[in-house]
N, C-alpha and C positions, 0 to 999 in steps of 0.2 A: 224348849221343848213347849211345845203346849199347855194350855190347861188340861183336856181332856185325857191325851195321854199319860202325863202324867199323873193324874188321879187312879187312872188304872192302873198305873204300875204301881204307886205306893199302893193302892188297894189289895195289890196280891202279896206284895212285901206284908202288910201287916198281916195279912190272913197266914201266911208261913211263918210268921214269929209267935202269933199264937198258937200254933200248933207245935212248934220248936218249945218252945215256954209251957207246955200244958200237956201234951200227946207222947213225950221223949219216954216216957216207962211201956205207953201199950206200944211204942215202936220196937222198942225192945222185947217186949215179949210177945209182941209178932215174929221178929227176927228169929229169936230163940225156938218158936216152935217152926219156923220153916228148915231153920239147920239142923235141928233134930230129925226131921223126916228125910232130908238130903244126905246126913250122916248114915242113916239106916239105912241107906240104897230106896228110898221112898221118892216120892214127888211131891211137889208144892203145886195146886193146878190154884190157875188163877181166870177170874170170870167175872163179867160185865157185859150189860145190854147200853145200846144206844152209846153215848157219849164214855161210861163207864167201861166200856169195853177197850176202849183208847189205852187207860191204864193198863189193862188188863196184858194187854199184849205189848206193852211196853215191856214187860216183865223180862222176857227171853224171847229171840234172841237177840237182841238188839246188843251192841258196845257197852261193855262193862257189866253185863248180866251174868249172873250163875247157872250153871247149866244144872236142871234137876227143877225148876219151875217150867209149868206146864198149861200155858196159857188155852182156855176153851173159848172159843169166839163165832159163834154161828153169824154166819151170812145173813141171817133173814133177822137178823137184830142189828146189823151195823151199816148193811147197805141199802140207807134212806136215804142219801144225799141230793138223790134225784128228784125227792120228794115226788114228784109224779110220777105214774106209771108200773112198770117193773119194779118190783120191790122199794114201793115209795113208803111215805111217813104215814100214810093212812094202814099198809101194811104190817108195820111195825108196832103203832098204837093198839094193834088188835094183835098181834101175836105176842108182846111181850107180856101180856092180860090174861092171858089163855094160864090157867092152873094145870098141871100136870105138864106141861112142856120143861119145865126146867128139871125136872125128873127124868123125863125120857132123853135129854142131852148126858145128865151125868150117868146113864143106862148105857149109853156109846161108849163109854170110858171105865176101864180096867181099874177101878179103885179099891184102896188097900186102907184098913183103919189109921194105917202108920204114916198115908200121907194127911197132908192141911191142903185146906181149902182157902183161899184168900178172895175175897168179894170186893169189888167198887161199885157201890153205889152210890150216890146224892142222896136219893129220896128214901131207900130202902125201905120200900113197900109194893113194890109190885110183884104178881104173881111169879112170872117165870126166876126172880133172884130168890123170894123166898122161896120156891119151891126147892133150888139150886141149894140153900143153907140148911133147910130142911132135912134134906134127902142126904146129904155129906155129913150132918152131924149124924143119924139114922145110920150111916155106913161106920164108925167110928171114928173119922175125920176129927180135927182140931179145926174150928172155922175163926177165920178172922175175915171181918167186917171193918170196911173204911167207908164212913157215911156222914151225912152231915146230922148232928143232932139237934140244932137248932133247926131246920127244916123235919125231918123224921119225927121230931117229938112231939111238934104240932098237927100232923097230918095223920089220919089213919091209915093201917093197913090194906088191902087191896088184894088180901088173900083169907081163904077161908079160916084158917089160923088164928087170926084177928090179929097177930104181930107182924112188927116192922123187923129189920135184918139188927138193930141193937140191941133187940131183946132173944134174939136167937144165938148172936155170936157166940163164943168162946171170950173173942180178944176183941173190942171196939175200940177202931182208934177216929176221933172226932175231926174233920175236917174244919170244922167249926164254919163252913159256908153259911151264908145266911139261908132264911127262908126264900124262896125265888133264885135265888143263886145268882144274876146279875147283880152288878153291885154300883154300878152309876147313874146317877139320873143327869137328865137335860131338861132344862129347861122348854116346855113345849112339846115336850116329846112324849107320848104315851107307852110308859111302858121304860123299864130300866136297861141299860146296854153294861155290856163286857160283864162276860161270866167268866168264876173261876173257878170250879169246880173240878174241871177236868185237869187243868194245873196243877192245883192243890193235890187232888190225888194224884196224879204221875207221881209231883214231887216225893210224898208219902210212900208210893209202892217204891222209888230209887232207894230212899231212905232203909226201907226194910232190904232190899236187896243187898248194897251194900253192908250191912250190918250182919246180915246171913251170910255173906263172903268172910267177913271178918272172926264170924264165932266157926265157921268149919277152917278156916287158917289156923283158929288157935288150938282147934283140936288136932293137928299136924296133919288133915287132909288137905287136897287140893280143891280148892272151889271151881275148876273149870270155865275161867272165866273168859265170855267173849272179846274177841279185838278187834281194832276196826282195823281194814286192810289199805285205809286213804293215811295211815298216821306213821306205821311200819313197814318195813317190805312186805310185797303184798304177797308173795308165797311162802312163807311165814306166817303171815297172819291167817292164809286159807289153810294151811296145814294146823297150824293150833284151833281153828275153829272147826276144823273136820274132823280132830280129836274129842272136840267137846259133843260134835253131834253124836260121834261114835258112841261115847257114854251116856248121852239120853237114851239112842238104841238100845243098850246093852240094859237099861232102865227096865224100858217100855219089853223087851223081847223076852223076858224074865217074867213076866205077866202071863204071856201068851198059853 
């Protein structure tokens, strides 16, 4: 393997190792909050904007995830990959900086004080993210923030509250990703390459998901884990997953 791929992969390994060594207690606390909500027939909402939305989406309903996680992902803040034109990067840059939008998003969901809110945000300082965290706390929900303390702690808030996600969340999981995110410098190249915040956030999310499943099972309940139709009998897998969707619908219908 040439030097640059090796350096990038080693950077990811090193950062995941740091999370493993320093964030185990916070991950366990987050899983306990999620399991408590799900065991109480409540929901765990997951949220992120931009690349943070990828981690939120990964929490359910992909293979190996627990029914009860409920991603909130607004298309206006994830579909900016065209860069120019409809739904481009400039629109995203404007929208995620608008105070009040996060509250409007959350108001479209029937939340409960027993729910948990899991927010993924590398910087933890933009208006929509902080709106979501503040509104969830006001509802009575437990708020978990997966964010970068090295980045967020040296960058001012972009919300009128003056706070960043790590200063609002009840449980904070530090990704440890440095200011600026990208980790590899190349001689003669202006700027670094090899972003890691998304990879680390997704790994933390799946660690929370797995630990939540374990706690639900330890309580004698079924975590309703999603299975892949590509590894077992497809009809059996589809039947199990349809049962999981029915369980999610039961929880949602109870709020109508």
